[in-house]
N, C-alpha and C positions, 0 to 999 in steps of 0.2 A: 679639268680643262684649263689651260693657260690663258691669261687675259691677252685680248687682241693687242699686238704690237703698236697700234696707233693710239691706244686708249689714253697713255700718259700724255701724248701730244694734244689730243682733243681736249684733256683737262686743262692743259697750259693755255690753249687757244681760248678757252671760255673764260679763263682768269685774266687774260690779256686782250679782251675783245676790242675791236675798234669803236671809235665814237659812233659810227654809223650801225655797227652792229648792236651796240648798247641802246641806241635810241629806238631801233625796231624792236628790241626784245623787250625793253622796260616800258615802252610807251604803247605797245600793241600785242606783241606775241605771248608774252608771259602771262597775260589774262585772257587769252583767246579761248573760245568755247571748246575747242579741241586741244588736246596736249600737243605741244610743240617741243621738239628736243633742239638744244643747241650744240653746235659742233659734233654732230653724230657720225660715227664711224660706219661707213657703208662700203663693203669690199675693201679696196686699197685707198679709199678716199675719206676725207673728213668734209662733211658739207656743213655749210653755215647753220642752216634750220631744216628740220625735217619734221612732217606730219605724217605719222605711220598710218592712221585712219584714212587720210586722203591720198597717201602714197605720193606726197608732194615735197619736192626739195626746193628750198629758197636760197639762192646764192646772192651775196652783194660782191660787187666787183669794183675795187679800187683802180687807181691809175695803172697800176703795174699789169692789170689784165688785158691792156690794149696793145701790147707789142704783138708782133706776128707770132713768136714763139708761145707766148702766153694764150693767145686766141686759139691756136692749134691744140694746146694742152686742155683748155676749157671745153673745146669741141670733143676731144677724146673722152674727158671726164663726162660730159653730158650724154655722150653716146653710150657709155657704160651704164650709166644711171637709168636711162631710158630702156636699155636692154633688160633691166631688172623690173620693168613695169612701172616705173616712176616718172612723173612730170617734173621738168626742172624749170623754175621762174628765176630769171636773172634781173637784178636791179643794179644800177650804178650807185656809188656813194652820192653823187649828185643828186639823183632822184630821191634818195632818202632825206637829203637835206632841203631840197627845194620843192619836192612834190610828195611830201610824207603822205598826206590823205589820200592821194591817188594810189600810192603803192600799197597802202593798207586796204583800200577798196579792191585793187586788183588781186591781192593775195585772198581776200574773202571771196571774191568771185570764183577764182581758180579752185579753192577748198570746195565750195559748194557744187561747182560744175564736176569735180572728181568724184565727190561723194554720189552724185547722180550716176555718173558713168559706171562707178564701181558696183553699185547696187543693180544696175541693169545687167552688168555681166554676170552677176550672181544668179540672175533668173534663168 
């Protein structure tokens, strides 16, 4: 089986993470109780962070995400991910820089909520 065509790009993104991605990764997600992946390939997309157990995607949006075209692309991306049974959380770089503890709390709440939902679905 050949490697996914986006694998090299995901590695490059991990090696050249934004300041906000590094902050979230090194100050919270890297030591989180569940395994979180950075720059994970899902379908034809590379998501910033992904928790397989909770089926949760975490995306950080810099300033370029707020143009009309980028908003449409983000909507398509989120729709695809949701069609795969995933929940997508989006945070702005500003939120990472100025409301970091609230972002971490929101991620933790979302993970715990998803784990409950997924366990109920298995019953």
